[in-house]
C-alpha positions as CSV (number, residue, x, y, z in Angstrom):
1,X,91.2,71.0,82.8
2,X,88.7,73.1,83.6
3,X,90.2,76.5,84.5
4,X,89.1,79.9,85.7
5,X,91.1,82.8,84.8
6,X,90.2,85.7,87.1
7,X,91.5,89.1,85.4
8,X,90.7,87.8,82.0
9,X,90.5,91.1,80.3
10,X,93.6,92.2,81.4
11,X,96.8,92.0,79.7
12,X,98.1,88.9,81.0
13,X,94.4,87.4,81.7
14,X,94.2,87.8,77.8
15,X,96.9,85.5,77.4
16,X,96.1,83.5,79.6
17,X,92.3,83.1,78.3
18,X,93.9,82.4,74.5
19,X,96.6,80.1,75.3
20,X,94.0,77.9,77.9
21,X,92.1,77.4,74.8
22,X,94.9,76.3,72.4
23,X,95.9,73.7,75.0
24,X,92.5,72.1,75.1
25,X,91.4,73.6,78.6
26,X,87.8,74.2,79.3
27,X,88.1,77.9,79.9
28,X,86.0,80.1,82.5
29,X,86.6,83.7,82.4
30,X,85.6,86.2,85.0
31,X,85.1,89.6,84.1
32,X,83.0,92.4,85.3
33,X,81.6,93.1,81.5
34,X,81.5,90.1,79.7
35,X,80.9,92.4,76.6
36,X,85.1,92.7,76.9
37,X,85.5,89.0,75.7
38,X,83.9,90.2,72.6
39,X,82.3,86.9,72.2
40,X,85.6,84.7,72.1
41,X,84.9,81.4,70.9
42,X,84.8,78.3,73.3
43,X,85.2,80.9,76.5
44,X,82.5,80.2,79.1
45,X,82.3,83.7,80.6
46,X,80.9,84.4,84.3
47,X,79.9,88.1,85.3
48,X,81.7,88.6,88.7
49,X,83.9,90.6,90.4
50,X,86.7,90.0,93.1
51,X,85.2,92.5,95.3
52,X,81.9,90.4,95.3
53,X,82.4,87.1,97.1
54,X,79.2,85.5,96.2
55,X,79.7,86.2,92.2
56,X,83.1,84.5,92.9
57,X,81.5,81.1,94.7
58,X,79.2,80.7,91.7
59,X,82.2,80.9,89.1
60,X,84.8,79.3,91.2
61,X,82.4,76.0,91.6
62,X,83.3,72.7,89.4
63,X,86.6,74.1,88.2
64,X,90.1,72.1,88.7
65,X,92.5,75.4,88.9
66,X,92.2,79.0,89.0
67,X,94.8,81.4,87.6
68,X,94.8,84.8,89.4
69,X,95.9,87.5,87.0
70,X,94.5,90.3,88.5
71,X,96.5,93.7,87.9
72,X,96.4,97.4,88.7
73,X,95.9,100.8,87.2
74,X,96.0,104.4,88.3
75,X,91.7,104.2,88.6
76,X,91.9,100.3,90.7
77,X,90.5,100.4,93.8
78,X,93.6,100.4,96.7
79,X,94.4,97.2,97.7
80,X,92.3,95.2,95.4
81,X,94.7,92.1,94.7
82,X,94.7,91.3,98.1
83,X,90.8,91.8,98.5
84,X,90.5,89.6,95.6
85,X,92.5,86.8,96.4
86,X,91.1,86.7,99.7
87,X,87.7,86.3,98.2
88,X,89.0,83.6,95.4
89,X,90.6,81.7,98.4
90,X,87.3,81.1,100.5
91,X,85.5,80.4,97.2
92,X,88.0,77.7,96.4
93,X,87.7,76.2,100.0
94,X,83.9,76.6,100.0
95,X,84.0,74.1,96.4
96,X,87.1,72.0,97.6
97,X,89.0,73.5,94.3
98,X,92.9,73.0,95.1
99,X,95.1,74.5,92.7
100,X,96.1,78.3,92.5
101,X,98.6,80.1,90.1
102,X,98.4,83.5,91.3
103,X,100.2,86.7,89.2
104,X,102.3,88.6,91.6
105,X,105.8,90.9,90.6
106,X,109.6,90.8,91.0
107,X,110.2,92.7,94.0
108,X,107.4,91.1,96.2
109,X,107.7,89.6,99.2
110,X,110.8,87.6,99.7
111,X,112.5,88.8,96.5
112,X,112.6,92.3,97.9
113,X,115.7,94.0,97.2
114,X,117.5,91.2,94.9
115,X,116.7,93.6,92.0
116,X,119.9,95.5,92.3
117,X,120.1,99.2,93.5
118,X,117.8,101.2,90.9
119,X,115.4,98.8,91.0
120,X,115.3,98.0,94.7
121,X,116.3,101.5,96.0
122,X,114.7,103.8,93.8
123,X,111.8,102.1,91.3
124,X,110.4,100.3,94.1
125,X,110.7,102.8,96.8
126,X,109.3,105.4,95.2
127,X,107.3,104.4,92.0
128,X,105.6,100.8,93.1
129,X,105.7,101.6,96.8
130,X,101.6,101.0,97.0
131,X,101.5,98.3,94.1
132,X,104.5,96.4,95.7
133,X,102.6,96.4,99.6
134,X,99.3,95.2,97.7
135,X,101.4,92.4,96.1
136,X,103.3,91.5,99.9
137,X,99.5,91.4,101.4
138,X,98.3,89.3,98.3
139,X,101.1,86.8,98.5
140,X,100.5,86.6,102.3
141,X,97.1,85.4,101.9
142,X,98.4,82.8,99.0
143,X,100.9,81.4,101.5
144,X,98.7,81.3,104.2
145,X,95.7,79.7,102.3
146,X,96.4,76.1,102.6
147,X,95.8,75.4,98.9
148,X,98.5,74.3,96.5
149,X,99.5,77.3,95.2
150,X,102.3,78.6,93.1
151,X,103.1,82.4,92.9
152,X,104.6,83.8,89.9
153,X,106.8,86.9,89.9
154,X,107.8,88.1,86.1
155,X,110.2,91.0,85.9
156,X,109.1,93.9,84.1
157,X,105.8,93.0,81.7
158,X,106.1,93.8,77.9
159,X,103.6,93.4,75.0
160,X,106.4,91.6,72.8
161,X,105.8,88.5,71.0
162,X,106.4,85.4,72.9
163,X,110.2,83.9,72.9
164,X,108.8,80.6,73.8
165,X,111.5,80.5,77.1
166,X,112.2,81.8,80.3
167,X,114.3,81.9,83.1
168,X,113.4,81.2,86.4
169,X,114.5,83.4,89.4
170,X,114.7,82.5,93.2
171,X,117.6,85.0,94.4
172,X,119.7,87.8,92.5
173,X,117.7,88.0,89.6
174,X,117.7,91.0,87.4
175,X,114.6,93.1,88.2
176,X,115.8,95.2,85.0
177,X,115.6,92.7,82.3
178,X,111.6,91.9,81.1
179,X,109.7,88.9,80.3
180,X,106.6,89.2,77.8
181,X,102.8,88.8,78.8
182,X,103.0,85.8,76.7
183,X,105.5,84.2,78.3
184,X,104.6,84.9,81.5
185,X,100.6,83.2,80.4
186,X,102.3,80.6,79.1
187,X,104.5,79.9,82.5
188,X,101.4,80.1,84.7
189,X,99.6,77.9,82.7
190,X,102.3,75.4,82.9
191,X,101.7,75.4,86.8
192,X,98.3,73.9,86.3
193,X,99.0,70.3,86.1
194,X,102.8,70.5,86.7
195,X,103.8,70.3,90.8
196,X,107.0,71.5,90.2
197,X,106.7,75.0,92.0
198,X,103.8,74.1,94.7
199,X,104.2,76.0,97.6
200,X,107.1,78.2,95.9
201,X,107.4,81.9,94.5
202,X,109.8,81.8,91.5
203,X,110.5,84.8,89.7
204,X,110.7,84.8,85.8
205,X,112.6,86.5,83.1
206,X,113.4,86.2,79.5
């Protein structure tokens, strides 16, 4: 399949690119600076920015699926996830691309409050308030897109080696548990041609 990875230079995005190539997919990596891909063999790079609708349109054209893995850090513009996914959705509709798998976070949307007292009452309220607000807006845009979407909500992400398995959470999950970026990428990639979770937002943890 032809897949576009949006956020290809981030921690999970890099795993998505590597694993998609290993699985035999034709991979396009969207990044503001293609040099950051270090000339990775087999990857087509597309210079673009999720805030630039025109660059997204050309990158989305001809793809079978889009893997949206935009993260954020202290220097990221406020609301980048929601703004970016709105532009991605518009480009997908323009070019008739239907499959969207988007990285979210456990605690966003209707998983809010399911992670136990410490996570729900302290961490999410005082340390992740802005991040989760952006994720909520991103999720709302995805859910109302009319596309064949899946939102993936990992618990705390780590750089640990892949475990090769995961538990799927829909309610009552343990937000204090962790999952590696490698396993998160593997789960996201599996959804590209698996309809099991179309129109759903599974949480995942190791």
